[in-house]
PDB file of N, CA, C, O and CB in Angstrom:
ATOM      1  N   UNK A   1       9.597   9.536 -21.047  1.00  0.00           N
ATOM      2  CA  UNK A   1       8.923   9.599 -19.777  1.00  0.00           C
ATOM      3  C   UNK A   1       9.935   9.469 -18.643  1.00  0.00           C
ATOM      4  O   UNK A   1       9.839  10.174 -17.639  1.00  0.00           O
ATOM      5  CB  UNK A   1       7.856   8.511 -19.683  1.00  0.00           C
ATOM      6  N   UNK A   2      10.897   8.575 -18.800  1.00  0.00           N
ATOM      7  CA  UNK A   2      11.899   8.369 -17.763  1.00  0.00           C
ATOM      8  C   UNK A   2      12.724   9.626 -17.539  1.00  0.00           C
ATOM      9  O   UNK A   2      13.001   9.986 -16.395  1.00  0.00           O
ATOM     10  CB  UNK A   2      12.809   7.205 -18.128  1.00  0.00           C
ATOM     11  N   UNK A   3      13.117  10.293 -18.604  1.00  0.00           N
ATOM     12  CA  UNK A   3      13.894  11.521 -18.462  1.00  0.00           C
ATOM     13  C   UNK A   3      13.077  12.605 -17.776  1.00  0.00           C
ATOM     14  O   UNK A   3      13.614  13.363 -16.969  1.00  0.00           O
ATOM     15  CB  UNK A   3      14.376  12.011 -19.828  1.00  0.00           C
ATOM     16  N   UNK A   4      11.804  12.688 -18.081  1.00  0.00           N
ATOM     17  CA  UNK A   4      10.939  13.678 -17.451  1.00  0.00           C
ATOM     18  C   UNK A   4      10.800  13.396 -15.957  1.00  0.00           C
ATOM     19  O   UNK A   4      10.852  14.319 -15.144  1.00  0.00           O
ATOM     20  CB  UNK A   4       9.558  13.691 -18.124  1.00  0.00           C
ATOM     21  N   UNK A   5      10.623  12.128 -15.592  1.00  0.00           N
ATOM     22  CA  UNK A   5      10.445  11.742 -14.193  1.00  0.00           C
ATOM     23  C   UNK A   5      11.687  11.998 -13.365  1.00  0.00           C
ATOM     24  O   UNK A   5      11.579  12.221 -12.159  1.00  0.00           O
ATOM     25  CB  UNK A   5      10.068  10.285 -14.099  1.00  0.00           C
ATOM     26  N   UNK A   6      12.863  11.973 -13.972  1.00  0.00           N
ATOM     27  CA  UNK A   6      14.103  12.190 -13.232  1.00  0.00           C
ATOM     28  C   UNK A   6      14.110  13.560 -12.560  1.00  0.00           C
ATOM     29  O   UNK A   6      14.761  13.734 -11.530  1.00  0.00           O
ATOM     30  CB  UNK A   6      15.310  12.055 -14.166  1.00  0.00           C
ATOM     31  N   UNK A   7      13.405  14.523 -13.117  1.00  0.00           N
ATOM     32  CA  UNK A   7      13.360  15.865 -12.540  1.00  0.00           C
ATOM     33  C   UNK A   7      12.422  15.951 -11.333  1.00  0.00           C
ATOM     34  O   UNK A   7      12.479  16.909 -10.562  1.00  0.00           O
ATOM     35  CB  UNK A   7      12.926  16.865 -13.597  1.00  0.00           C
ATOM     36  N   UNK A   8      11.577  14.962 -11.179  1.00  0.00           N
ATOM     37  CA  UNK A   8      10.589  14.966 -10.103  1.00  0.00           C
ATOM     38  C   UNK A   8      10.652  13.655  -9.330  1.00  0.00           C
ATOM     39  O   UNK A   8       9.666  12.919  -9.293  1.00  0.00           O
ATOM     40  CB  UNK A   8       9.171  15.193 -10.664  1.00  0.00           C
ATOM     41  N   UNK A   9      11.780  13.352  -8.719  1.00  0.00           N
ATOM     42  CA  UNK A   9      11.981  12.071  -8.048  1.00  0.00           C
ATOM     43  C   UNK A   9      11.020  11.855  -6.883  1.00  0.00           C
ATOM     44  O   UNK A   9      10.673  10.714  -6.577  1.00  0.00           O
ATOM     45  CB  UNK A   9      13.400  11.972  -7.553  1.00  0.00           C
ATOM     46  N   UNK A  10      10.587  12.926  -6.234  1.00  0.00           N
ATOM     47  CA  UNK A  10       9.697  12.770  -5.089  1.00  0.00           C
ATOM     48  C   UNK A  10       8.218  12.745  -5.476  1.00  0.00           C
ATOM     49  O   UNK A  10       7.359  12.645  -4.600  1.00  0.00           O
ATOM     50  CB  UNK A  10       9.939  13.883  -4.106  1.00  0.00           C
ATOM     51  N   UNK A  11       7.910  12.833  -6.748  1.00  0.00           N
ATOM     52  CA  UNK A  11       6.535  12.852  -7.235  1.00  0.00           C
ATOM     53  C   UNK A  11       6.208  11.535  -7.927  1.00  0.00           C
ATOM     54  O   UNK A  11       6.915  11.123  -8.847  1.00  0.00           O
ATOM     55  CB  UNK A  11       6.313  14.036  -8.197  1.00  0.00           C
ATOM     56  N   UNK A  12       5.144  10.875  -7.490  1.00  0.00           N
ATOM     57  CA  UNK A  12       4.712   9.618  -8.102  1.00  0.00           C
ATOM     58  C   UNK A  12       3.613   9.930  -9.103  1.00  0.00           C
ATOM     59  O   UNK A  12       2.462  10.130  -8.718  1.00  0.00           O
ATOM     60  CB  UNK A  12       4.217   8.596  -7.026  1.00  0.00           C
ATOM     61  N   UNK A  13       3.960   9.973 -10.399  1.00  0.00           N
ATOM     62  CA  UNK A  13       2.969  10.322 -11.415  1.00  0.00           C
ATOM     63  C   UNK A  13       2.050   9.156 -11.755  1.00  0.00           C
ATOM     64  O   UNK A  13       1.101   9.319 -12.522  1.00  0.00           O
ATOM     65  CB  UNK A  13       3.663  10.802 -12.670  1.00  0.00           C
ATOM     66  N   UNK A  14       2.320   7.990 -11.195  1.00  0.00           N
ATOM     67  CA  UNK A  14       1.455   6.833 -11.419  1.00  0.00           C
ATOM     68  C   UNK A  14       0.308   6.775 -10.415  1.00  0.00           C
ATOM     69  O   UNK A  14      -0.621   5.987 -10.589  1.00  0.00           O
ATOM     70  CB  UNK A  14       2.269   5.551 -11.345  1.00  0.00           C
ATOM     71  N   UNK A  15       0.358   7.597  -9.367  1.00  0.00           N
ATOM     72  CA  UNK A  15      -0.684   7.551  -8.352  1.00  0.00           C
ATOM     73  C   UNK A  15      -1.947   8.245  -8.854  1.00  0.00           C
ATOM     74  O   UNK A  15      -1.920   9.029  -9.803  1.00  0.00           O
ATOM     75  CB  UNK A  15      -0.194   8.202  -7.050  1.00  0.00           C
ATOM     76  N   UNK A  16      -3.033   7.936  -8.198  1.00  0.00           N
ATOM     77  CA  UNK A  16      -4.321   8.501  -8.576  1.00  0.00           C
ATOM     78  C   UNK A  16      -4.379   9.979  -8.211  1.00  0.00           C
ATOM     79  O   UNK A  16      -3.832  10.402  -7.192  1.00  0.00           O
ATOM     80  CB  UNK A  16      -5.467   7.737  -7.898  1.00  0.00           C
ATOM     81  N   UNK A  17      -5.044  10.754  -9.052  1.00  0.00           N
ATOM     82  CA  UNK A  17      -5.201  12.176  -8.784  1.00  0.00           C
ATOM     83  C   UNK A  17      -6.408  12.463  -7.896  1.00  0.00           C
ATOM     84  O   UNK A  17      -6.554  13.572  -7.382  1.00  0.00           O
ATOM     85  CB  UNK A  17      -5.330  12.936 -10.087  1.00  0.00           C
ATOM     86  N   UNK A  18      -7.268  11.472  -7.718  1.00  0.00           N
ATOM     87  CA  UNK A  18      -8.446  11.633  -6.879  1.00  0.00           C
ATOM     88  C   UNK A  18      -8.117  11.263  -5.432  1.00  0.00           C
ATOM     89  O   UNK A  18      -7.357  10.324  -5.194  1.00  0.00           O
ATOM     90  CB  UNK A  18      -9.610  10.770  -7.408  1.00  0.00           C
ATOM     91  N   UNK A  19      -8.678  11.985  -4.471  1.00  0.00           N
ATOM     92  CA  UNK A  19      -8.434  11.632  -3.064  1.00  0.00           C
ATOM     93  C   UNK A  19      -9.093  10.301  -2.739  1.00  0.00           C
ATOM     94  O   UNK A  19     -10.120   9.963  -3.328  1.00  0.00           O
ATOM     95  CB  UNK A  19      -8.963  12.736  -2.116  1.00  0.00           C
ATOM     96  N   UNK A  20      -8.523   9.540  -1.813  1.00  0.00           N
ATOM     97  CA  UNK A  20      -9.117   8.242  -1.465  1.00  0.00           C
ATOM     98  C   UNK A  20     -10.469   8.425  -0.789  1.00  0.00           C
ATOM     99  O   UNK A  20     -10.695   9.420  -0.100  1.00  0.00           O
ATOM    100  CB  UNK A  20      -8.175   7.447  -0.547  1.00  0.00           C
ATOM    101  N   UNK A  21     -11.365   7.468  -0.986  1.00  0.00           N
ATOM    102  CA  UNK A  21     -12.686   7.522  -0.359  1.00  0.00           C
ATOM    103  C   UNK A  21     -12.617   7.091   1.101  1.00  0.00           C
ATOM    104  O   UNK A  21     -13.402   7.562   1.924  1.00  0.00           O
ATOM    105  CB  UNK A  21     -13.676   6.636  -1.121  1.00  0.00           C
ATOM    106  N   UNK A  22     -11.692   6.208   1.424  1.00  0.00           N
ATOM    107  CA  UNK A  22     -11.566   5.737   2.795  1.00  0.00           C
ATOM    108  C   UNK A  22     -10.108   5.815   3.242  1.00  0.00           C
ATOM    109  O   UNK A  22      -9.193   5.599   2.447  1.00  0.00           O
ATOM    110  CB  UNK A  22     -12.098   4.294   2.926  1.00  0.00           C
ATOM    111  N   UNK A  23      -9.905   6.124   4.512  1.00  0.00           N
ATOM    112  CA  UNK A  23      -8.551   6.218   5.051  1.00  0.00           C
ATOM    113  C   UNK A  23      -7.986   4.852   5.397  1.00  0.00           C
ATOM    114  O   UNK A  23      -6.779   4.631   5.306  1.00  0.00           O
ATOM    115  CB  UNK A  23      -8.534   7.105   6.278  1.00  0.00           C
ATOM    116  N   UNK A  24      -8.867   3.928   5.796  1.00  0.00           N
ATOM    117  CA  UNK A  24      -8.448   2.572   6.154  1.00  0.00           C
ATOM    118  C   UNK A  24      -9.000   1.589   5.127  1.00  0.00           C
ATOM    119  O   UNK A  24     -10.103   1.767   4.611  1.00  0.00           O
ATOM    120  CB  UNK A  24      -8.928   2.198   7.588  1.00  0.00           C
ATOM    121  N   UNK A  25      -8.224   0.555   4.839  1.00  0.00           N
ATOM    122  CA  UNK A  25      -8.649  -0.480   3.896  1.00  0.00           C
ATOM    123  C   UNK A  25      -8.391  -1.854   4.507  1.00  0.00           C
ATOM    124  O   UNK A  25      -7.500  -2.028   5.339  1.00  0.00           O
ATOM    125  CB  UNK A  25      -7.908  -0.335   2.535  1.00  0.00           C
ATOM    126  N   UNK A  26      -9.187  -2.818   4.074  1.00  0.00           N
ATOM    127  CA  UNK A  26      -8.953  -4.196   4.491  1.00  0.00           C
ATOM    128  C   UNK A  26      -8.165  -4.887   3.386  1.00  0.00           C
ATOM    129  O   UNK A  26      -8.528  -4.816   2.212  1.00  0.00           O
ATOM    130  CB  UNK A  26     -10.302  -4.947   4.787  1.00  0.00           C
ATOM    131  N   UNK A  27      -7.089  -5.552   3.774  1.00  0.00           N
ATOM    132  CA  UNK A  27      -6.219  -6.214   2.803  1.00  0.00           C
ATOM    133  C   UNK A  27      -5.973  -7.655   3.212  1.00  0.00           C
ATOM    134  O   UNK A  27      -6.002  -7.998   4.394  1.00  0.00           O
ATOM    135  CB  UNK A  27      -4.883  -5.463   2.665  1.00  0.00           C
ATOM    136  N   UNK A  28      -5.728  -8.496   2.205  1.00  0.00           N
ATOM    137  CA  UNK A  28      -5.307  -9.881   2.430  1.00  0.00           C
ATOM    138  C   UNK A  28      -3.876  -9.996   1.933  1.00  0.00           C
ATOM    139  O   UNK A  28      -3.542  -9.494   0.860  1.00  0.00           O
ATOM    140  CB  UNK A  28      -6.258 -10.914   1.699  1.00  0.00           C
ATOM    141  N   UNK A  29      -3.039 -10.652   2.709  1.00  0.00           N
ATOM    142  CA  UNK A  29      -1.630 -10.803   2.362  1.00  0.00           C
ATOM    143  C   UNK A  29      -1.488 -11.975   1.392  1.00  0.00           C
ATOM    144  O   UNK A  29      -1.867 -13.101   1.712  1.00  0.00           O
ATOM    145  CB  UNK A  29      -0.754 -11.024   3.640  1.00  0.00           C
ATOM    146  N   UNK A  30      -0.940 -11.702   0.203  1.00  0.00           N
ATOM    147  CA  UNK A  30      -0.747 -12.729  -0.821  1.00  0.00           C
ATOM    148  C   UNK A  30       0.628 -13.381  -0.716  1.00  0.00           C
ATOM    149  O   UNK A  30       0.791 -14.549  -1.068  1.00  0.00           O
ATOM    150  CB  UNK A  30      -0.929 -12.127  -2.209  1.00  0.00           C
ATOM    151  N   UNK A  31       1.612 -12.633  -0.236  1.00  0.00           N
ATOM    152  CA  UNK A  31       2.979 -13.137  -0.039  1.00  0.00           C
ATOM    153  C   UNK A  31       3.515 -12.576   1.271  1.00  0.00           C
ATOM    154  O   UNK A  31       3.233 -11.431   1.624  1.00  0.00           O
ATOM    155  CB  UNK A  31       3.914 -12.745  -1.239  1.00  0.00           C
ATOM    156  N   UNK A  32       4.286 -13.383   1.990  1.00  0.00           N
ATOM    157  CA  UNK A  32       4.872 -12.907   3.245  1.00  0.00           C
ATOM    158  C   UNK A  32       5.655 -11.632   3.012  1.00  0.00           C
ATOM    159  O   UNK A  32       6.491 -11.555   2.112  1.00  0.00           O
ATOM    160  CB  UNK A  32       5.780 -13.979   3.865  1.00  0.00           C
ATOM    161  N   UNK A  33       5.373 -10.628   3.837  1.00  0.00           N
ATOM    162  CA  UNK A  33       6.057  -9.330   3.728  1.00  0.00           C
ATOM    163  C   UNK A  33       6.890  -9.032   4.972  1.00  0.00           C
ATOM    164  O   UNK A  33       7.692  -8.098   4.976  1.00  0.00           O
ATOM    165  CB  UNK A  33       5.035  -8.205   3.506  1.00  0.00           C
ATOM    166  N   UNK A  34       6.702  -9.815   6.012  1.00  0.00           N
ATOM    167  CA  UNK A  34       7.418  -9.548   7.254  1.00  0.00           C
ATOM    168  C   UNK A  34       6.725  -8.449   8.038  1.00  0.00           C
ATOM    169  O   UNK A  34       5.530  -8.206   7.865  1.00  0.00           O
ATOM    170  CB  UNK A  34       8.872  -9.161   6.969  1.00  0.00           C
ATOM    171  N   UNK A  35       7.470  -7.800   8.887  1.00  0.00           N
ATOM    172  CA  UNK A  35       6.917  -6.750   9.747  1.00  0.00           C
ATOM    173  C   UNK A  35       7.041  -5.388   9.065  1.00  0.00           C
ATOM    174  O   UNK A  35       8.065  -5.063   8.465  1.00  0.00           O
ATOM    175  CB  UNK A  35       7.635  -6.733  11.118  1.00  0.00           C
ATOM    176  N   UNK A  36       5.973  -4.606   9.175  1.00  0.00           N
ATOM    177  CA  UNK A  36       6.023  -3.227   8.697  1.00  0.00           C
ATOM    178  C   UNK A  36       5.679  -2.320   9.871  1.00  0.00           C
ATOM    179  O   UNK A  36       4.913  -2.698  10.756  1.00  0.00           O
ATOM    180  CB  UNK A  36       5.043  -2.995   7.489  1.00  0.00           C
ATOM    181  N   UNK A  37       6.241  -1.144   9.869  1.00  0.00           N
ATOM    182  CA  UNK A  37       5.975  -0.160  10.919  1.00  0.00           C
ATOM    183  C   UNK A  37       4.875   0.785  10.439  1.00  0.00           C
ATOM    184  O   UNK A  37       4.978   1.369   9.361  1.00  0.00           O
ATOM    185  CB  UNK A  37       7.272   0.634  11.289  1.00  0.00           C
ATOM    186  N   UNK A  38       3.838   0.931  11.235  1.00  0.00           N
ATOM    187  CA  UNK A  38       2.767   1.862  10.938  1.00  0.00           C
ATOM    188  C   UNK A  38       2.712   2.906  12.044  1.00  0.00           C
ATOM    189  O   UNK A  38       3.434   2.813  13.036  1.00  0.00           O
ATOM    190  CB  UNK A  38       1.407   1.126  10.792  1.00  0.00           C
ATOM    191  N   UNK A  39       1.864   3.880  11.867  1.00  0.00           N
ATOM    192  CA  UNK A  39       1.686   4.915  12.895  1.00  0.00           C
ATOM    193  C   UNK A  39       1.179   4.317  14.202  1.00  0.00           C
ATOM    194  O   UNK A  39       1.441   4.857  15.277  1.00  0.00           O
ATOM    195  CB  UNK A  39       0.712   5.995  12.404  1.00  0.00           C
ATOM    196  N   UNK A  40       0.459   3.210  14.114  1.00  0.00           N
ATOM    197  CA  UNK A  40      -0.151   2.581  15.282  1.00  0.00           C
ATOM    198  C   UNK A  40       0.663   1.422  15.843  1.00  0.00           C
ATOM    199  O   UNK A  40       0.233   0.774  16.796  1.00  0.00           O
ATOM    200  CB  UNK A  40      -1.520   2.096  14.933  1.00  0.00           C
ATOM    201  N   UNK A  41       1.822   1.154  15.271  1.00  0.00           N
ATOM    202  CA  UNK A  41       2.673   0.078  15.754  1.00  0.00           C
ATOM    203  C   UNK A  41       3.131  -0.830  14.626  1.00  0.00           C
ATOM    204  O   UNK A  41       2.950  -0.528  13.447  1.00  0.00           O
ATOM    205  CB  UNK A  41       1.946  -0.732  16.802  1.00  0.00           C
ATOM    206  N   UNK A  42       3.722  -1.938  15.013  1.00  0.00           N
ATOM    207  CA  UNK A  42       4.260  -2.900  14.057  1.00  0.00           C
ATOM    208  C   UNK A  42       3.204  -3.941  13.708  1.00  0.00           C
ATOM    209  O   UNK A  42       2.477  -4.423  14.577  1.00  0.00           O
ATOM    210  CB  UNK A  42       5.521  -3.580  14.620  1.00  0.00           C
ATOM    211  N   UNK A  43       3.131  -4.283  12.418  1.00  0.00           N
ATOM    212  CA  UNK A  43       2.193  -5.299  11.937  1.00  0.00           C
ATOM    213  C   UNK A  43       2.995  -6.350  11.191  1.00  0.00           C
ATOM    214  O   UNK A  43       3.829  -6.024  10.347  1.00  0.00           O
ATOM    215  CB  UNK A  43       1.081  -4.676  11.019  1.00  0.00           C
ATOM    216  N   UNK A  44       2.734  -7.632  11.512  1.00  0.00           N
ATOM    217  CA  UNK A  44       3.403  -8.733  10.832  1.00  0.00           C
ATOM    218  C   UNK A  44       2.498  -9.220   9.704  1.00  0.00           C
ATOM    219  O   UNK A  44       1.418  -9.754   9.955  1.00  0.00           O
ATOM    220  CB  UNK A  44       3.741  -9.893  11.825  1.00  0.00           C
ATOM    221  N   UNK A  45       2.941  -9.036   8.463  1.00  0.00           N
ATOM    222  CA  UNK A  45       2.146  -9.407   7.298  1.00  0.00           C
ATOM    223  C   UNK A  45       2.533 -10.816   6.844  1.00  0.00           C
ATOM    224  O   UNK A  45       3.494 -11.007   6.099  1.00  0.00           O
ATOM    225  CB  UNK A  45       2.344  -8.384   6.146  1.00  0.00           C
ATOM    226  N   UNK A  46       1.762 -11.791   7.312  1.00  0.00           N
ATOM    227  CA  UNK A  46       1.983 -13.210   7.019  1.00  0.00           C
ATOM    228  C   UNK A  46       0.986 -13.642   5.954  1.00  0.00           C
ATOM    229  O   UNK A  46      -0.169 -13.215   5.973  1.00  0.00           O
ATOM    230  CB  UNK A  46       1.842 -14.089   8.308  1.00  0.00           C
ATOM    231  N   UNK A  47       1.421 -14.482   5.032  1.00  0.00           N
ATOM    232  CA  UNK A  47       0.577 -14.940   3.925  1.00  0.00           C
ATOM    233  C   UNK A  47      -0.768 -15.451   4.426  1.00  0.00           C
ATOM    234  O   UNK A  47      -0.840 -16.174   5.420  1.00  0.00           O
ATOM    235  CB  UNK A  47       1.287 -16.037   3.133  1.00  0.00           C
ATOM    236  N   UNK A  48      -1.844 -15.061   3.717  1.00  0.00           N
ATOM    237  CA  UNK A  48      -3.237 -15.436   3.969  1.00  0.00           C
ATOM    238  C   UNK A  48      -3.858 -14.760   5.183  1.00  0.00           C
ATOM    239  O   UNK A  48      -4.994 -15.080   5.532  1.00  0.00           O
ATOM    240  CB  UNK A  48      -3.328 -16.908   4.141  1.00  0.00           C
ATOM    241  N   UNK A  49      -3.159 -13.835   5.840  1.00  0.00           N
ATOM    242  CA  UNK A  49      -3.771 -13.101   6.944  1.00  0.00           C
ATOM    243  C   UNK A  49      -4.480 -11.870   6.390  1.00  0.00           C
ATOM    244  O   UNK A  49      -4.158 -11.399   5.299  1.00  0.00           O
ATOM    245  CB  UNK A  49      -2.706 -12.696   8.006  1.00  0.00           C
ATOM    246  N   UNK A  50      -5.447 -11.352   7.147  1.00  0.00           N
ATOM    247  CA  UNK A  50      -6.181 -10.157   6.747  1.00  0.00           C
ATOM    248  C   UNK A  50      -5.977  -9.082   7.793  1.00  0.00           C
ATOM    249  O   UNK A  50      -5.898  -9.363   8.989  1.00  0.00           O
ATOM    250  CB  UNK A  50      -7.687 -10.458   6.557  1.00  0.00           C
ATOM    251  N   UNK A  51      -5.889  -7.829   7.319  1.00  0.00           N
ATOM    252  CA  UNK A  51      -5.636  -6.708   8.210  1.00  0.00           C
ATOM    253  C   UNK A  51      -6.459  -5.505   7.768  1.00  0.00           C
ATOM    254  O   UNK A  51      -6.771  -5.349   6.588  1.00  0.00           O
ATOM    255  CB  UNK A  51      -4.132  -6.360   8.240  1.00  0.00           C
ATOM    256  N   UNK A  52      -6.800  -4.664   8.726  1.00  0.00           N
ATOM    257  CA  UNK A  52      -7.490  -3.398   8.481  1.00  0.00           C
ATOM    258  C   UNK A  52      -6.491  -2.301   8.819  1.00  0.00           C
ATOM    259  O   UNK A  52      -6.245  -2.015   9.991  1.00  0.00           O
ATOM    260  CB  UNK A  52      -8.829  -3.266   9.336  1.00  0.00           C
ATOM    261  N   UNK A  53      -5.907  -1.680   7.773  1.00  0.00           N
ATOM    262  CA  UNK A  53      -4.788  -0.756   7.953  1.00  0.00           C
ATOM    263  C   UNK A  53      -5.021   0.535   7.198  1.00  0.00           C
ATOM    264  O   UNK A  53      -5.882   0.620   6.323  1.00  0.00           O
ATOM    265  CB  UNK A  53      -3.485  -1.396   7.495  1.00  0.00           C
ATOM    266  N   UNK A  54      -4.237   1.540   7.554  1.00  0.00           N
ATOM    267  CA  UNK A  54      -4.321   2.811   6.829  1.00  0.00           C
ATOM    268  C   UNK A  54      -3.863   2.610   5.395  1.00  0.00           C
ATOM    269  O   UNK A  54      -2.876   1.922   5.133  1.00  0.00           O
ATOM    270  CB  UNK A  54      -3.468   3.905   7.522  1.00  0.00           C
ATOM    271  N   UNK A  55      -4.583   3.209   4.486  1.00  0.00           N
ATOM    272  CA  UNK A  55      -4.282   3.085   3.061  1.00  0.00           C
ATOM    273  C   UNK A  55      -2.844   3.492   2.763  1.00  0.00           C
ATOM    274  O   UNK A  55      -2.153   2.817   2.000  1.00  0.00           O
ATOM    275  CB  UNK A  55      -5.248   3.935   2.236  1.00  0.00           C
ATOM    276  N   UNK A  56      -2.390   4.594   3.362  1.00  0.00           N
ATOM    277  CA  UNK A  56      -1.039   5.094   3.073  1.00  0.00           C
ATOM    278  C   UNK A  56       0.050   4.139   3.533  1.00  0.00           C
ATOM    279  O   UNK A  56       1.147   4.139   2.976  1.00  0.00           O
ATOM    280  CB  UNK A  56      -0.834   6.440   3.730  1.00  0.00           C
ATOM    281  N   UNK A  57      -0.240   3.320   4.548  1.00  0.00           N
ATOM    282  CA  UNK A  57       0.757   2.364   5.045  1.00  0.00           C
ATOM    283  C   UNK A  57       0.951   1.173   4.120  1.00  0.00           C
ATOM    284  O   UNK A  57       2.029   0.579   4.096  1.00  0.00           O
ATOM    285  CB  UNK A  57       0.358   1.873   6.411  1.00  0.00           C
ATOM    286  N   UNK A  58      -0.087   0.813   3.353  1.00  0.00           N
ATOM    287  CA  UNK A  58      -0.023  -0.406   2.551  1.00  0.00           C
ATOM    288  C   UNK A  58      -0.201  -0.188   1.053  1.00  0.00           C
ATOM    289  O   UNK A  58      -0.155  -1.145   0.280  1.00  0.00           O
ATOM    290  CB  UNK A  58      -1.057  -1.356   3.023  1.00  0.00           C
ATOM    291  N   UNK A  59      -0.403   1.048   0.637  1.00  0.00           N
ATOM    292  CA  UNK A  59      -0.695   1.329  -0.769  1.00  0.00           C
ATOM    293  C   UNK A  59       0.384   0.793  -1.713  1.00  0.00           C
ATOM    294  O   UNK A  59       0.065   0.205  -2.747  1.00  0.00           O
ATOM    295  CB  UNK A  59      -0.849   2.823  -0.973  1.00  0.00           C
ATOM    296  N   UNK A  60       1.632   0.990  -1.369  1.00  0.00           N
ATOM    297  CA  UNK A  60       2.734   0.537  -2.226  1.00  0.00           C
ATOM    298  C   UNK A  60       2.765  -0.996  -2.302  1.00  0.00           C
ATOM    299  O   UNK A  60       3.023  -1.549  -3.371  1.00  0.00           O
ATOM    300  CB  UNK A  60       4.088   1.074  -1.695  1.00  0.00           C
ATOM    301  N   UNK A  61       2.509  -1.681  -1.193  1.00  0.00           N
ATOM    302  CA  UNK A  61       2.503  -3.147  -1.199  1.00  0.00           C
ATOM    303  C   UNK A  61       1.354  -3.699  -2.038  1.00  0.00           C
ATOM    304  O   UNK A  61       1.493  -4.748  -2.666  1.00  0.00           O
ATOM    305  CB  UNK A  61       2.406  -3.683   0.231  1.00  0.00           C
ATOM    306  N   UNK A  62       0.227  -3.001  -2.052  1.00  0.00           N
ATOM    307  CA  UNK A  62      -0.894  -3.403  -2.910  1.00  0.00           C
ATOM    308  C   UNK A  62      -0.502  -3.238  -4.376  1.00  0.00           C
ATOM    309  O   UNK A  62      -0.761  -4.121  -5.193  1.00  0.00           O
ATOM    310  CB  UNK A  62      -2.169  -2.568  -2.590  1.00  0.00           C
ATOM    311  N   UNK A  63       0.123  -2.108  -4.707  1.00  0.00           N
ATOM    312  CA  UNK A  63       0.553  -1.857  -6.084  1.00  0.00           C
ATOM    313  C   UNK A  63       1.573  -2.890  -6.550  1.00  0.00           C
ATOM    314  O   UNK A  63       1.587  -3.259  -7.724  1.00  0.00           O
ATOM    315  CB  UNK A  63       1.144  -0.455  -6.206  1.00  0.00           C
ATOM    316  N   UNK A  64       2.424  -3.360  -5.641  1.00  0.00           N
ATOM    317  CA  UNK A  64       3.455  -4.331  -5.992  1.00  0.00           C
ATOM    318  C   UNK A  64       2.936  -5.760  -6.031  1.00  0.00           C
ATOM    319  O   UNK A  64       3.654  -6.664  -6.457  1.00  0.00           O
ATOM    320  CB  UNK A  64       4.592  -4.239  -5.018  1.00  0.00           C
ATOM    321  N   UNK A  65       1.694  -5.981  -5.591  1.00  0.00           N
ATOM    322  CA  UNK A  65       1.096  -7.309  -5.664  1.00  0.00           C
ATOM    323  C   UNK A  65       1.307  -8.181  -4.442  1.00  0.00           C
ATOM    324  O   UNK A  65       0.967  -9.364  -4.475  1.00  0.00           O
ATOM    325  CB  UNK A  65       1.625  -8.008  -6.832  1.00  0.00           C
ATOM    326  N   UNK A  66       1.854  -7.639  -3.370  1.00  0.00           N
ATOM    327  CA  UNK A  66       2.044  -8.409  -2.141  1.00  0.00           C
ATOM    328  C   UNK A  66       0.754  -8.510  -1.333  1.00  0.00           C
ATOM    329  O   UNK A  66       0.540  -9.482  -0.608  1.00  0.00           O
ATOM    330  CB  UNK A  66       3.140  -7.779  -1.290  1.00  0.00           C
ATOM    331  N   UNK A  67      -0.100  -7.504  -1.462  1.00  0.00           N
ATOM    332  CA  UNK A  67      -1.363  -7.454  -0.752  1.00  0.00           C
ATOM    333  C   UNK A  67      -2.496  -7.274  -1.751  1.00  0.00           C
ATOM    334  O   UNK A  67      -2.295  -6.747  -2.845  1.00  0.00           O
ATOM    335  CB  UNK A  67      -1.365  -6.320   0.291  1.00  0.00           C
ATOM    336  N   UNK A  68      -3.697  -7.718  -1.362  1.00  0.00           N
ATOM    337  CA  UNK A  68      -4.882  -7.516  -2.192  1.00  0.00           C
ATOM    338  C   UNK A  68      -5.883  -6.688  -1.395  1.00  0.00           C
ATOM    339  O   UNK A  68      -6.229  -7.037  -0.266  1.00  0.00           O
ATOM    340  CB  UNK A  68      -5.508  -8.883  -2.642  1.00  0.00           C
ATOM    341  N   UNK A  69      -6.348  -5.581  -1.994  1.00  0.00           N
ATOM    342  CA  UNK A  69      -7.362  -4.749  -1.362  1.00  0.00           C
ATOM    343  C   UNK A  69      -8.700  -5.456  -1.475  1.00  0.00           C
ATOM    344  O   UNK A  69      -9.140  -5.788  -2.575  1.00  0.00           O
ATOM    345  CB  UNK A  69      -7.421  -3.336  -2.008  1.00  0.00           C
ATOM    346  N   UNK A  70      -9.351  -5.690  -0.336  1.00  0.00           N
ATOM    347  CA  UNK A  70     -10.629  -6.397  -0.327  1.00  0.00           C
ATOM    348  C   UNK A  70     -11.766  -5.398  -0.395  1.00  0.00           C
ATOM    349  O   UNK A  70     -11.885  -4.524   0.463  1.00  0.00           O
ATOM    350  CB  UNK A  70     -10.763  -7.282   0.926  1.00  0.00           C
ATOM    351  N   UNK A  71     -12.601  -5.526  -1.416  1.00  0.00           N
ATOM    352  CA  UNK A  71     -13.797  -4.697  -1.556  1.00  0.00           C
ATOM    353  C   UNK A  71     -15.005  -5.543  -1.215  1.00  0.00           C
ATOM    354  O   UNK A  71     -15.161  -6.654  -1.722  1.00  0.00           O
ATOM    355  CB  UNK A  71     -13.918  -4.106  -2.994  1.00  0.00           C
ATOM    356  N   UNK A  72     -15.844  -5.023  -0.368  1.00  0.00           N
ATOM    357  CA  UNK A  72     -17.072  -5.753  -0.026  1.00  0.00           C
ATOM    358  C   UNK A  72     -18.259  -4.998  -0.491  1.00  0.00           C
ATOM    359  O   UNK A  72     -19.390  -5.445  -0.298  1.00  0.00           O
ATOM    360  CB  UNK A  72     -17.175  -6.006   1.466  1.00  0.00           C
TER     361      UNK A  72
END
């Protein structure tokens, strides 16, 4: 699998093939991440804070376990 992925470095084969249902998601910060730059400005991700952000801006941090996607 690793050798196959080397040919497609810009393609994330672990991502979902289905389009997202919502463009914005509410997340809770599980670990301090510092400031991130979004299309709408800078956001400071401090532990235990909640934010409503674009999915594409925080998707990788959710996958890495720094943020938790809140479903209501």
